[in-house]
C-alpha positions in Angstrom: 4.9 83.2 1.8 4.7 83.2 -1.5 7.0 80.5 -4.1 6.0 77.4 -4.7 4.6 73.9 -2.8 7.7 72.0 -1.8 6.6 68.9 -4.0 4.3 69.4 -6.8 4.4 66.6 -9.8 2.7 69.5 -12.5 2.9 72.8 -13.5 1.3 74.5 -16.3 2.9 78.0 -18.1 2.2 79.2 -20.9 4.8 80.1 -23.8 4.8 82.8 -26.7 5.3 81.4 -29.9 8.8 79.5 -31.4 10.9 81.2 -29.4 9.7 80.0 -26.4 9.4 76.7 -27.1 12.7 76.6 -27.8 13.8 78.2 -24.9 12.0 75.6 -22.8 14.1 73.1 -24.8 17.2 75.2 -23.9 16.1 74.8 -19.7 14.9 71.3 -19.7 17.9 70.1 -21.3 20.5 72.5 -18.9 18.1 70.7 -16.3 18.5 66.8 -17.1 21.9 66.8 -18.7 22.9 66.9 -14.9 20.3 65.2 -13.0 20.0 62.2 -14.0 16.8 61.9 -15.6 17.5 60.6 -19.5 13.7 60.8 -20.8 11.4 63.1 -21.5 7.9 62.4 -23.9 6.5 65.1 -25.9 2.3 65.0 -26.2 1.0 67.6 -28.7 -0.7 67.7 -31.7 0.8 67.8 -35.4 2.6 71.2 -36.2 2.4 71.4 -31.9 5.8 72.7 -31.1 7.5 69.4 -30.3 10.5 69.2 -32.7 11.3 72.9 -32.7 11.1 72.3 -28.6 13.7 69.6 -29.2 15.6 72.2 -31.6 16.4 74.4 -28.4 17.4 71.1 -26.6 20.0 69.9 -28.8 21.1 73.4 -29.1 21.9 73.9 -25.3 24.0 70.8 -25.3 27.6 70.8 -26.2 27.8 70.2 -29.8 24.6 71.5 -30.4 26.1 73.3 -33.5 26.5 69.9 -35.2 23.1 68.5 -34.4 20.9 68.7 -37.6 17.3 68.6 -35.3 14.1 67.4 -37.9 11.4 65.0 -37.3 11.9 61.5 -37.1 8.1 60.9 -38.4 10.2 58.7 -41.5 12.8 57.7 -39.5 11.5 56.9 -36.4 14.4 57.8 -34.9 17.2 60.4 -35.1 20.5 60.6 -32.9 21.7 63.9 -32.4 26.2 64.7 -32.2 25.8 66.5 -28.2 26.9 65.8 -24.9 25.0 63.9 -23.9 23.7 62.2 -27.0 19.9 62.7 -27.8 18.2 59.9 -29.4 14.9 61.7 -30.4 12.0 59.4 -31.7 8.6 59.7 -32.9 6.2 57.0 -32.6 3.4 58.5 -34.8 3.4 56.0 -37.7 3.7 53.1 -35.7 0.9 50.9 -34.3 1.3 50.5 -30.3 4.4 49.2 -28.8 5.0 47.4 -26.5 8.5 48.6 -26.2 10.8 51.3 -27.5 11.7 50.7 -31.3 14.8 48.6 -31.6 17.3 51.3 -32.7 16.5 52.6 -29.4 16.2 50.1 -27.0 19.9 49.4 -26.4 20.9 53.2 -26.9 18.7 54.4 -24.0 20.3 51.9 -21.8 23.4 53.6 -22.1 23.5 56.0 -19.1 25.2 59.2 -21.1 21.5 58.9 -23.7 19.3 60.9 -23.0 15.7 60.4 -24.8 13.1 62.3 -26.3 10.8 60.6 -27.7 7.5 62.3 -29.6 4.1 60.5 -29.5 4.7 58.5 -26.8 1.4 57.7 -26.3 1.9 54.9 -29.2 4.3 53.5 -26.5 2.6 50.8 -23.9 2.2 52.4 -20.5 4.3 49.7 -18.9 7.7 50.1 -20.8 7.8 53.7 -20.4 10.6 55.0 -18.3 10.1 54.7 -14.8 12.5 58.1 -14.1 10.6 61.1 -17.0 9.2 64.8 -17.6 6.6 64.6 -19.7 5.7 67.8 -21.5 2.1 68.4 -22.8 1.6 71.5 -25.3 -1.8 72.3 -26.6 -3.0 75.5 -28.4 -4.4 78.0 -25.5 -6.9 78.7 -27.9 -8.2 75.0 -27.9 -7.7 72.5 -30.7 -9.1 74.9 -33.3 -5.6 76.4 -33.2 -2.7 74.0 -34.0 0.1 74.6 -36.5 1.3 77.2 -33.4 5.2 77.4 -35.4 3.9 78.2 -38.8 3.2 81.4 -39.1 1.3 81.1 -42.1 -1.1 78.5 -40.5 -0.8 80.1 -36.8 -4.3 81.4 -35.2 -2.7 81.8 -32.2 0.7 82.5 -31.1 0.2 80.8 -27.6 0.6 77.6 -26.7 -0.3 76.1 -23.0 3.1 73.8 -21.7 2.3 71.3 -18.8 5.3 69.9 -17.6 4.8 66.4 -14.6 7.5 64.6 -13.5 7.2 60.7 -12.6 9.1 59.3 -10.5 11.7 60.8 -7.3 14.8 62.3 -9.4 12.1 63.3 -11.8 10.1 65.2 -9.2 12.9 66.4 -7.3 14.7 68.0 -10.5 10.9 69.7 -11.5 11.0 71.0 -8.0 14.3 72.8 -8.5 13.3 73.9 -12.1 10.0 74.9 -10.7 11.7 79.2 -9.5 13.0 79.3 -13.1 10.2 78.7 -15.3 7.9 80.5 -13.2 10.7 83.4 -13.8 10.4 83.0 -17.4 6.9 81.8 -17.9 3.0 83.3 -17.2 1.8 80.3 -15.2 -1.8 79.1 -14.3 -2.1 77.5 -11.4 0.2 74.7 -10.6 -1.3 71.3 -10.2 -1.0 68.3 -8.1 
């Protein structure tokens, strides 16, 4: 009997360029919209596809056509007029934070808001959402291949994506997503 193991908490697969990165964002948005998992943490180097993924995520939600997705590197937090609403934050320019930035704290407590956090490693782990998905994007060719979404600087199109779930609802969501992701993207060996 083939197929994924029933309780995998992490899966690695490969994305061939920006279009597939946006497609992954759309798949995550559709899944998270109804799953009760409201936090997505993105780990990737500069130019590694985080904002590209958020563009696909926002475009898949109602109201996404009005969302002007851009990196919140300087604004710290962008809010998009989607349903549910997206709060997109970037902690890259901040020192280690004991909690979410103030502009996100109240809004992230609303039941209808989805939080997407770039550079969550700048947030103390005790402040992480209990229920969350984490996505790690990395050049498949190693650290030398950066700027995957900037064609003139691209030295390799393929990036690895490792999706992990934290919390019971997130693990259930990932379990439901596994067959969809495995059918759409080339997979590495799923990991526990």
